[in-house]
N, C-alpha and C positions, 0 to 999 in steps of 0.2 A: 190096651196097655196091660202089662203084667207086672208082678211084683207087689210089694207092700209099702205103706207109708213108713218113713224113717224119722228118727228123732234127732233134732239138732238143738243148739243153743246159740244165743247171741253172746259172743265172746266177751263183749264189754260189760255184760250183765254181772260178771264176777267182781267188777271194779278193781281189776288188777292190770298190770302191764300186759300188753296184748299176748306176748309169748307165754306168760304164766296163765292167762285166761284160756288159751288154746290147750295147754297141758292139762288144766283143770277139767276142761270139757272132755278130753279123752279119758281122764280118770273116771268120769261118770258113766262111761260106756256108750256115749253117743257117737255118731259117725260123721256129723257135720257141724260146722260153725258158720254163723253169719258174722261178717266183719264190718265194723263201722268205719267209713272211709271219707269223712268230710272234715275232720279236724285231727290234730294230734299226730302221733307217730305213723298212723296208717292212711293219712290223707295223701293222695297221689303227688301233690305239689311239695310234700315234705319227704318223699321217698326217692332216693337215687337207685340206680340199677342194683347196687350191692344190697340195699335194704329190701328191695323186692325179692331178690334171690334168697335172702335169709328168711323172709317170711314164708315163701313157698316151701323152703326146707323144713321149717318148724311145723307147718301143717302136715307135710308128708311124713316126717319123722314120728309124728303122733298118730299116724294111721287114720287120719280123717280127711275130709274134703271141705272146701268152702261151699256151703249150701247157697249162699247169696251174699252180696255186698250191699250194705246200706249206703245209699247216696242221697239221703234226705238232707236237704240244705236248710231245714228248719224254717220256722216262721210261716209266711204266707205263700210258700211254694212258688208258683210261676204266675202270680196274679199281677205283678208290677212290670209293665212293659219296659220301663226304664232300666230295671235291674235284670231282666230276663237274658240279655246277651251274655252277661257274665255268668249267670247261673247255668245257662245252656252249655257254655264252654267248660265250666267245672264239671258238669254232668258227663260230658264227653270224656274228660280226663278220668273220671271215676269208672266209666265203662271200659276204657283201655286198661286201667289197672286190674279191674275184675277179670278181664280176659287173660291177663298175664298170670293171674292166680288160678287159672283153670276154671273159672266160674262164668256162666253165661247169664246169670240173673242179677239185676241191680234193682233194688227197691227204693222207693221214694214217696214223698207226699207231694201232691201237686197244688194244694190249696183247695178250698171249698168250691166245688163245681156247681154253679147254679143250673137248675133245670131249664131255665130260659136260655135257649141257644143264641139269642141276640144280646145277652148281657155282656158288657165289656169284660168282666172277669172270666166268663166262659170262653170268650174269644181269645183272651190272652193265654189262658191255660192250654187251650186247644192248639194254638200256634206253636207254643213251646214244646208240647209233647209230640207234635208232628215232626218238628225239627230233631229232637233228641231221639224219637222213635225211629226215624229214617236212618239216623247215624247208627243206632244200635242194630237195626235189622241188617244193614250192609256189613256190619262187623261180626255178625253171627251171635248177637246178644239180644236180650229183651229187657226193657225197662218196666218194672212192675209197680203200679200204683197201689199204695196201701189203702185198704178200706177204712172208712170211718167218717171222713168229713161230710159225706153225702150218703143217702140210701143206696143200696146195691142197684136198684132199678135205674137210678139216675146215672150211676157210674157205667152201667151196661150200655145205656143209650149213648153216652159220651164215647165209649170205646168203639161201638159199632159204626160211628160216623167218622172216625179217624181215617186218614188216607194212608196210614202205615200199619203194618202188622208187627211193628217192633215195640208195641206197648201192651202190657198184660196186667195181671192182678196179683198182689201179695195180700192174701185174705187174712185179716186180723179180726177174729170173731168178737173179741172184747171191745175193740174200737167201735164196731157197729152198735153194740149195746150202749156203751158209755157216751157216744156222741149223738146218735140219731135214733136210738131206741128201735133199731132194725133187728130182724130175726136172722142170726147167722146161718141157721139151717136152710131157710129159704134162699138166703144169699148164695149158697153153694150152687144151687140149680140155676139161679139167675145169672151168675157169673161163670158158669161152667166152661165155656170155650176159652176163657182167659186166665184161669187160675194156674199159676206156675210155682207158687211158693206160699206158705202160710206161716203165721205166727201163732204159737200156742200161748194164749194169754186169756185171763178171765177178769171180769169186773162187773160192777153194778152201776146203774144210773140213779143218782139221787134226786136230780131235778132237771127238767128239760130246758135248754137254752138254745139260742141261735148258734149253730156250729161255728159261725165265723167268730163268735165271742171266744170260743175255745182255741181255735186254730190260728186266727189272725191277730189275736191279742195276746193270749197266753203263750202261743208259739213264738212270738217275736221277742218278748221280753218278760218272761215269767217272774213274778215277785219272789224274793228270797223266802219270805214266810207267807204262805198262802192265807189270805183272810177268809172269813166265812163266805164271802160272796163267790169264792172260787170252789166251794165245796159242791161241785156239780156231779162228780162221779168218783168212783174209787176202784182202783185195781185190786184184785183179790188173788189169793193162791188158786191154782187150777182146781176146779171142782167146788169152789166156795162162792163163785160169782153167778152170773146169769146165763152163762153158756151151757146149753144142754149137750154135754160132751158125747153121750152115747149116740144121739141122733145126728149131731154135727159130724162126727167121725164116720158114721154110717153113710151120710150124704156124700162126703168126700170119696169114700170107697165106691159108692154107686156111680159117680161120674168118672171113675177110673183114675183118680188122683193117686200117684205113688211117690210124690215128692216129699219134702221135709215139713215136719211140724217143728218149727224152730221156737224154742222157749224164749220168751221175752219177759223177764222179771225186772220191773223198773223201780220197785220200792222194796222196803224191808231192811232190817238191821243186819241180817246174815244172808247175803245173796247166795253164797255157795250152798248153804243148807236149803234155802228156798228152791233153788234151781234143781238140786238133787231130789227133793220131794216131787217136783214137777216131772222130772225124768221118770221116776218110779210110777207116778200117776199115769203117765202116757203109756208106759210099758204094760201096765195092767189092762188099760183100755184096749190097746192094740191086740193083746193076747186074746181077749174076749171077742174082738171084732173078727179076727182071722182064725 
């Protein structure tokens, strides 16, 4: 592979209407945006042909591309067999929308994958990803599981055993630290064949808990005001958390990754300022790397 890694942002991170978020991203000098497509104005079931055409135009007029589309249906992913048919159908609709926007990468969370391959939750998640992955593969797209709910080695084993090549990885280094205390640098090599997109996020782990507590409880119905018991981890500005950015970016370069580092800033009182600082942080790192 040739080329260099590129910088993008999650457009919803600006907490603005989507068209304004895309414009703001372009003003920061990035070349890609990830769009959130599971609710609101950019959910496929809320967009007619005219709305889709207008969104494509806004992206093109700002001189950027859609780096990925977020199809994370929240909560417990694909662990509930009774709800999976609806979630699978919605995921297929998100894939179709993503392709209409010129993007072949759709990211999602699958739920916490147990290492035990006979565990019912493992079997439910596997069946769902084989169904959606097969659909994505035939359509010319890929569904990228976001790292975090399980260690990288468990995710690698899960992916290796799928019967479709339509499932890959969206590597989020902060999630690995904040959820399972895994090393993002080692995770790059572990997940090497599958990495198609990354999130640029940083964070720290305050105390270790069962990941299902975070993803299957907090993700389903997060409390409005987090009590002390939820003080498990903390997202931080890039460079202020536990991610070893120099070695992490070097590892991505070493595996030939030339895709997007998409900034995902989920907290903070001034998101535009925080995202702008993250863009400059990554620009400096990439200048040194290359």
